[in-house]
VOTI-145626 format. One record per residue (C-alpha): residue number from 1; residue in three letters; x, y, z. Coordinates in nm, 2 decimals. Layout:
BEGIN
<NUM 'Ala' <X Y Z>>;
...
This chain:
BEGIN
<1 'Met' <15.54 15.51 8.73>>;
<2 'Leu' <15.45 15.36 9.07>>;
<3 'Tyr' <15.43 15.70 9.26>>;
<4 'His' <15.16 15.91 9.10>>;
<5 'Lys' <14.84 16.10 9.17>>;
<6 'Leu' <14.54 15.89 9.27>>;
<7 'Lys' <14.17 15.96 9.21>>;
<8 'Ile' <13.92 15.82 9.46>>;
<9 'Gly' <13.57 15.90 9.33>>;
<10 'Asp' <13.60 16.27 9.24>>;
<11 'Ile' <13.88 16.35 9.48>>;
<12 'Glu' <14.23 16.36 9.33>>;
<13 'Leu' <14.51 16.30 9.58>>;
<14 'Glu' <14.85 16.46 9.54>>;
<15 'Asn' <15.00 16.11 9.55>>;
<16 'Asn' <14.91 15.75 9.63>>;
<17 'Leu' <15.08 15.72 9.97>>;
<18 'Ile' <14.83 15.72 10.25>>;
<19 'Leu' <14.86 15.75 10.63>>;
<20 'Ala' <14.67 15.47 10.80>>;
<21 'Pro' <14.42 15.56 11.07>>;
<22 'Met' <14.56 15.46 11.41>>;
<23 'Ala' <14.38 15.49 11.74>>;
<24 'Gly' <14.56 15.72 11.98>>;
<25 'Ile' <14.81 15.82 11.71>>;
<26 'Thr' <14.66 15.99 11.40>>;
<27 'Asp' <14.54 16.31 11.58>>;
<28 'Leu' <14.56 16.65 11.41>>;
<29 'Ala' <14.92 16.71 11.51>>;
<30 'Phe' <15.05 16.38 11.37>>;
<31 'Arg' <14.84 16.41 11.05>>;
<32 'Lys' <14.99 16.75 10.99>>;
<33 'Leu' <15.34 16.62 11.03>>;
<34 'Cys' <15.28 16.33 10.79>>;
<35 'Lys' <15.12 16.56 10.53>>;
<36 'Glu' <15.41 16.80 10.55>>;
<37 'Asn' <15.64 16.50 10.49>>;
<38 'Gly' <15.47 16.39 10.17>>;
<39 'Ala' <15.16 16.19 10.25>>;
<40 'Gly' <14.90 16.22 9.98>>;
<41 'Leu' <14.61 16.15 10.21>>;
<42 'Val' <14.58 16.12 10.59>>;
<43 'Glu' <14.30 15.96 10.80>>;
<44 'Thr' <14.16 16.05 11.13>>;
<45 'Glu' <14.16 15.80 11.42>>;
<46 'Met' <13.85 15.57 11.38>>;
<47 'Val' <13.55 15.72 11.55>>;
<48 'Ser' <13.23 15.54 11.67>>;
<49 'Ser' <12.93 15.61 11.45>>;
<50 'Arg' <12.71 15.59 11.76>>;
<51 'Ala' <12.93 15.84 11.94>>;
<52 'Ile' <12.89 16.08 11.65>>;
<53 'Val' <12.51 16.04 11.64>>;
<54 'Tyr' <12.49 16.09 12.02>>;
<55 'Asn' <12.70 16.40 11.99>>;
<56 'Asp' <12.98 16.28 12.22>>;
<57 'Glu' <13.21 16.57 12.29>>;
<58 'Lys' <13.53 16.37 12.31>>;
<59 'Thr' <13.46 16.20 11.98>>;
<60 'Leu' <13.38 16.52 11.80>>;
<61 'Lys' <13.71 16.67 11.92>>;
<62 'Met' <13.89 16.38 11.74>>;
<63 'Leu' <13.74 16.52 11.41>>;
<64 'Asn' <13.92 16.86 11.45>>;
<65 'Thr' <14.08 16.95 11.13>>;
<66 'Glu' <14.17 17.32 11.20>>;
<67 'Gly' <14.45 17.44 10.98>>;
<68 'Glu' <14.48 17.10 10.81>>;
<69 'Lys' <14.57 17.07 10.44>>;
<70 'Arg' <14.30 16.88 10.24>>;
<71 'Pro' <14.20 16.62 10.15>>;
<72 'Ile' <14.12 16.44 10.47>>;
<73 'Ser' <13.96 16.10 10.52>>;
<74 'Met' <13.75 16.04 10.83>>;
<75 'Gln' <13.70 15.68 10.94>>;
<76 'Ile' <13.39 15.55 11.11>>;
<77 'Phe' <13.31 15.22 11.27>>;
<78 'Gly' <12.99 15.04 11.37>>;
<79 'Asn' <12.75 14.76 11.27>>;
<80 'Asp' <12.41 14.94 11.24>>;
<81 'Pro' <12.35 15.05 10.89>>;
<82 'Glu' <12.11 15.33 10.99>>;
<83 'Ile' <12.35 15.47 11.26>>;
<84 'Met' <12.64 15.44 11.02>>;
<85 'Ala' <12.44 15.64 10.76>>;
<86 'Glu' <12.35 15.91 11.02>>;
<87 'Ser' <12.71 15.95 11.11>>;
<88 'Ala' <12.80 15.98 10.74>>;
<89 'Lys' <12.55 16.26 10.70>>;
<90 'Phe' <12.72 16.44 10.99>>;
<91 'Leu' <13.06 16.40 10.82>>;
<92 'Asn' <12.95 16.52 10.48>>;
<93 'Asp' <13.06 16.88 10.53>>;
<94 'Lys' <13.37 16.78 10.73>>;
<95 'Ala' <13.54 16.50 10.54>>;
<96 'Asp' <13.67 16.48 10.18>>;
<97 'Ile' <13.64 16.10 10.20>>;
<98 'Ile' <13.45 15.88 10.44>>;
<99 'Asp' <13.62 15.55 10.53>>;
<100 'Ile' <13.44 15.25 10.69>>;
<101 'Asn' <13.64 15.04 10.92>>;
<102 'Met' <13.59 14.67 10.87>>;
<103 'Gly' <13.94 14.56 10.97>>;
<104 'Cys' <14.01 14.66 11.33>>;
<105 'Pro' <14.12 14.35 11.52>>;
<106 'Ala' <14.10 14.51 11.88>>;
<107 'Pro' <13.90 14.28 12.12>>;
<108 'Lys' <13.69 14.58 12.25>>;
<109 'Val' <13.59 14.66 11.90>>;
<110 'Val' <13.51 14.31 11.77>>;
<111 'Lys' <13.32 14.20 12.08>>;
<112 'Asn' <13.05 14.45 11.98>>;
<113 'Gly' <13.04 14.32 11.63>>;
<114 'Asp' <13.24 14.60 11.48>>;
<115 'Gly' <13.56 14.62 11.28>>;
<116 'Ser' <13.69 14.29 11.14>>;
<117 'Arg' <13.40 14.10 11.30>>;
<118 'Leu' <13.18 14.23 11.01>>;
<119 'Leu' <13.38 14.01 10.77>>;
<120 'Leu' <13.18 13.71 10.91>>;
<121 'Asp' <12.86 13.86 10.78>>;
<122 'Leu' <12.89 13.98 10.42>>;
<123 'Asp' <12.52 14.06 10.39>>;
<124 'Leu' <12.56 14.31 10.67>>;
<125 'Val' <12.88 14.44 10.50>>;
<126 'Ser' <12.68 14.51 10.19>>;
<127 'Glu' <12.40 14.67 10.38>>;
<128 'Ile' <12.63 14.91 10.57>>;
<129 'Val' <12.82 15.02 10.26>>;
<130 'Lys' <12.50 15.08 10.07>>;
<131 'Ser' <12.35 15.28 10.35>>;
<132 'Val' <12.65 15.50 10.39>>;
<133 'Val' <12.70 15.55 10.01>>;
<134 'Ser' <12.33 15.64 9.97>>;
<135 'Val' <12.37 15.95 10.20>>;
<136 'Ala' <12.73 16.04 10.15>>;
<137 'Lys' <12.81 16.34 9.94>>;
<138 'Val' <13.18 16.24 9.93>>;
<139 'Pro' <13.35 15.92 9.81>>;
<140 'Val' <13.32 15.62 10.05>>;
<141 'Thr' <13.61 15.38 10.10>>;
<142 'Val' <13.62 15.06 10.30>>;
<143 'Lys' <13.92 14.91 10.49>>;
<144 'Ile' <13.92 14.53 10.54>>;
<145 'Arg' <14.15 14.25 10.64>>;
<146 'Lys' <14.24 13.93 10.46>>;
<147 'Gly' <13.97 13.75 10.67>>;
<148 'Trp' <13.87 13.66 11.02>>;
<149 'Asp' <14.11 13.36 11.06>>;
<150 'Glu' <14.26 13.10 10.83>>;
<151 'Glu' <13.92 12.92 10.81>>;
<152 'His' <13.75 13.25 10.70>>;
<153 'Ile' <13.96 13.41 10.42>>;
<154 'Val' <13.68 13.62 10.28>>;
<155 'Ala' <13.86 13.93 10.15>>;
<156 'Leu' <13.81 13.85 9.78>>;
<157 'Glu' <13.44 13.80 9.82>>;
<158 'Ala' <13.41 14.09 10.05>>;
<159 'Ala' <13.58 14.32 9.80>>;
<160 'Arg' <13.33 14.23 9.53>>;
<161 'Val' <13.04 14.29 9.77>>;
<162 'Ile' <13.19 14.63 9.87>>;
<163 'Glu' <13.24 14.73 9.51>>;
<164 'Lys' <12.89 14.63 9.42>>;
<165 'Ala' <12.75 14.83 9.71>>;
<166 'Gly' <12.90 15.15 9.57>>;
<167 'Ala' <13.23 15.21 9.74>>;
<168 'Ser' <13.49 15.42 9.55>>;
<169 'Ala' <13.80 15.23 9.68>>;
<170 'Ile' <13.90 14.95 9.90>>;
<171 'Ile' <14.20 14.92 10.14>>;
<172 'Val' <14.32 14.57 10.22>>;
<173 'His' <14.54 14.47 10.51>>;
<174 'Gly' <14.70 14.14 10.42>>;
<175 'Arg' <14.65 13.97 10.76>>;
<176 'Thr' <14.36 13.80 10.92>>;
<177 'Arg' <14.20 13.93 11.24>>;
<178 'Ser' <14.35 13.63 11.44>>;
<179 'Gln' <14.70 13.73 11.33>>;
<180 'Phe' <14.66 14.09 11.46>>;
<181 'Tyr' <15.00 14.23 11.35>>;
<182 'Ser' <15.20 13.92 11.38>>;
<183 'Gly' <15.34 13.70 11.09>>;
<184 'Lys' <15.38 13.82 10.74>>;
<185 'Ala' <15.11 14.02 10.54>>;
<186 'Asp' <14.98 13.83 10.24>>;
<187 'Trp' <15.03 14.05 9.94>>;
<188 'Glu' <14.90 13.78 9.71>>;
<189 'Ile' <14.55 13.82 9.84>>;
<190 'Ile' <14.57 14.19 9.77>>;
<191 'Lys' <14.69 14.12 9.42>>;
<192 'Lys' <14.39 13.89 9.36>>;
<193 'Ile' <14.15 14.16 9.49>>;
<194 'Lys' <14.31 14.41 9.25>>;
<195 'Glu' <14.25 14.17 8.96>>;
<196 'Ser' <13.89 14.12 9.06>>;
<197 'Val' <13.75 14.47 9.11>>;
<198 'Asn' <13.75 14.79 8.91>>;
<199 'Ile' <13.77 15.04 9.19>>;
<200 'Pro' <14.12 15.15 9.32>>;
<201 'Val' <14.28 14.90 9.56>>;
<202 'Ile' <14.52 15.03 9.83>>;
<203 'Gly' <14.76 14.78 9.99>>;
<204 'Asn' <14.84 14.78 10.36>>;
<205 'Gly' <15.08 14.57 10.57>>;
<206 'Asp' <15.46 14.53 10.61>>;
<207 'Ile' <15.55 14.85 10.42>>;
<208 'Ile' <15.84 14.98 10.62>>;
<209 'Asp' <16.06 15.17 10.38>>;
<210 'Gly' <16.11 15.26 10.01>>;
<211 'Lys' <16.22 14.91 9.91>>;
<212 'Ser' <15.91 14.74 10.06>>;
<213 'Ala' <15.69 15.01 9.91>>;
<214 'Arg' <15.82 14.93 9.57>>;
<215 'Glu' <15.78 14.55 9.63>>;
<216 'Met' <15.41 14.61 9.74>>;
<217 'Phe' <15.34 14.80 9.42>>;
<218 'Glu' <15.51 14.55 9.20>>;
<219 'Thr' <15.38 14.23 9.37>>;
<220 'Ala' <15.02 14.33 9.41>>;
<221 'Asn' <14.99 14.59 9.14>>;
<222 'Val' <14.80 14.82 9.38>>;
<223 'Asp' <14.68 15.17 9.30>>;
<224 'Gly' <14.82 15.31 9.63>>;
<225 'Ile' <14.97 15.20 9.95>>;
<226 'Met' <14.88 15.27 10.32>>;
<227 'Ile' <15.14 15.30 10.59>>;
<228 'Gly' <15.06 15.26 10.96>>;
<229 'Arg' <15.31 15.14 11.22>>;
<230 'Ala' <15.62 15.24 11.02>>;
<231 'Thr' <15.53 15.60 11.06>>;
<232 'Leu' <15.56 15.59 11.44>>;
<233 'Gly' <15.85 15.82 11.52>>;
<234 'Asn' <15.92 15.84 11.15>>;
<235 'Pro' <15.69 16.08 10.97>>;
<236 'Trp' <15.97 16.12 10.71>>;
<237 'Ile' <15.89 15.77 10.57>>;
<238 'Phe' <15.67 15.93 10.30>>;
<239 'Lys' <15.97 16.14 10.18>>;
<240 'Glu' <16.18 15.83 10.19>>;
<241 'Ile' <15.94 15.63 9.98>>;
<242 'Ile' <15.89 15.92 9.73>>;
<243 'Ala' <16.26 15.95 9.69>>;
<244 'Tyr' <16.31 15.57 9.65>>;
<245 'Leu' <16.03 15.54 9.39>>;
<246 'Ser' <16.16 15.85 9.21>>;
<247 'Gly' <16.52 15.72 9.20>>;
<248 'Val' <16.65 16.00 9.41>>;
<249 'Asn' <16.88 15.97 9.71>>;
<250 'Phe' <16.71 16.01 10.05>>;
<251 'Val' <16.91 16.19 10.31>>;
<252 'Lys' <16.81 16.06 10.65>>;
<253 'Pro' <16.71 16.32 10.92>>;
<254 'Thr' <17.00 16.43 11.14>>;
<255 'Asn' <16.97 16.42 11.52>>;
<256 'Glu' <16.90 16.80 11.49>>;
<257 'Asp' <16.62 16.73 11.25>>;
<258 'Val' <16.48 16.47 11.49>>;
<259 'Leu' <16.50 16.71 11.78>>;
<260 'Asn' <16.33 16.99 11.59>>;
<261 'Thr' <16.05 16.76 11.48>>;
<262 'Ile' <15.99 16.63 11.83>>;
<263 'Leu' <15.97 16.99 11.96>>;
<264 'Leu' <15.74 17.09 11.67>>;
<265 'His' <15.52 16.78 11.75>>;
<266 'Tyr' <15.50 16.89 12.12>>;
<267 'Asn' <15.40 17.25 12.02>>;
<268 'Met' <15.13 17.13 11.78>>;
<269 'Leu' <14.99 16.89 12.03>>;
<270 'Ile' <14.99 17.16 12.31>>;
<271 'Gln' <14.80 17.39 12.07>>;
<272 'Glu' <14.55 17.11 12.00>>;
<273 'Lys' <14.51 16.95 12.34>>;
<274 'Gly' <14.67 17.17 12.60>>;
<275 'Glu' <15.00 17.12 12.78>>;
<276 'Tyr' <14.89 16.87 13.04>>;
<277 'Thr' <14.76 16.62 12.79>>;
<278 'Ala' <15.03 16.69 12.53>>;
<279 'Val' <15.32 16.62 12.76>>;
<280 'Arg' <15.17 16.29 12.86>>;
<281 'Glu' <15.08 16.18 12.50>>;
<282 'Met' <15.42 16.28 12.37>>;
<283 'Arg' <15.59 16.02 12.60>>;
<284 'Lys' <15.51 15.74 12.36>>;
<285 'His' <15.60 15.95 12.06>>;
<286 'Val' <15.94 16.05 12.20>>;
<287 'Ala' <16.01 15.68 12.26>>;
<288 'Trp' <15.94 15.61 11.90>>;
<289 'Tyr' <16.14 15.90 11.77>>;
<290 'Val' <16.45 15.80 11.96>>;
<291 'Lys' <16.43 15.42 11.91>>;
<292 'Gly' <16.76 15.28 11.80>>;
<293 'Met' <16.95 15.60 11.90>>;
<294 'Arg' <17.23 15.61 12.16>>;
<295 'Asn' <17.08 15.70 12.50>>;
<296 'Ala' <16.73 15.60 12.39>>;
<297 'Thr' <16.66 15.42 12.71>>;
<298 'Ile' <16.78 15.71 12.92>>;
<299 'Ile' <16.57 15.95 12.71>>;
<300 'Arg' <16.26 15.73 12.73>>;
<301 'Asn' <16.29 15.68 13.11>>;
<302 'Gln' <16.36 16.04 13.19>>;
<303 'Ile' <16.09 16.19 12.96>>;
<304 'Asn' <15.83 15.99 13.14>>;
<305 'Thr' <15.90 16.18 13.46>>;
<306 'Tyr' <15.84 16.53 13.33>>;
<307 'Glu' <15.51 16.71 13.36>>;
<308 'Ser' <15.58 17.04 13.18>>;
<309 'Phe' <15.69 17.11 12.83>>;
<310 'Ala' <15.97 17.34 12.96>>;
<311 'Asp' <16.13 17.05 13.14>>;
<312 'Cys' <16.09 16.82 12.84>>;
<313 'Glu' <16.24 17.08 12.60>>;
<314 'Lys' <16.54 17.15 12.83>>;
<315 'Phe' <16.62 16.78 12.88>>;
<316 'Leu' <16.59 16.70 12.51>>;
<317 'Lys' <16.81 16.99 12.40>>;
<318 'Asn' <17.07 16.89 12.65>>;
<319 'Ile' <17.08 16.52 12.57>>;
<320 'Phe' <17.06 16.57 12.19>>;
């Protein structure tokens, strides 16, 4: 059975479908929505290990899990083993799993030697994982990419280093840093990693529906899958994948379902961040929710002009 419970260290997940950490996306409200729709594990947005150690207020707010169903994975990034370890100590009583980001391709991240830039220094990769594992009271996972570029395809070697350093699972995105999110994800490299390590391997990249989820499981023989961009405006994707893998018919959400979810999302975000911020952050989410629908352009353009939830709600109810 492809869809099943998954154990990472001593943490047992309800299932092996995981929400990827995404900057500016996977806040408390969005994580709750995905969990309610069947995600077995959700991850916070990646947070700076230095910001945690320096007690940065904005960063600490990103780790808010109030009312959230467990388990929760919290992702940290950085390149200093000592600071990474200190941040892990801080997360010990907050996270169920600590995930180390070694895959982010963003220029502002890699220019500081963080994220996927670490894949060019496997000795440092080993040192960071060992440091975090040595102080963590919860399982530690590591997210990597296929490599830096086509001349530096290091995922296989990196996975072995990460396992040896004590990680409980590894997440592999099948693209290089230079690809960002273009081209096709290489599931064959994920399969090779699965064959070469003994810890769970979670595949990431190009999973957009039930069919592609099954193909990832069957091609790479992974223990679990991680879904990122395909969840945007579509938290129901987890239900869709569960139905597909279970041989059950998935009923797509109606327009009324979409509207109710958008309004629920607004309300959860208002509760978390206040109306001013929520109304502005929901603009991108609304655009994703209505993508491909009739009147999508009108909705997107109009919703960007409103500054109160009351106006947004009235407009959306009318147009839906």
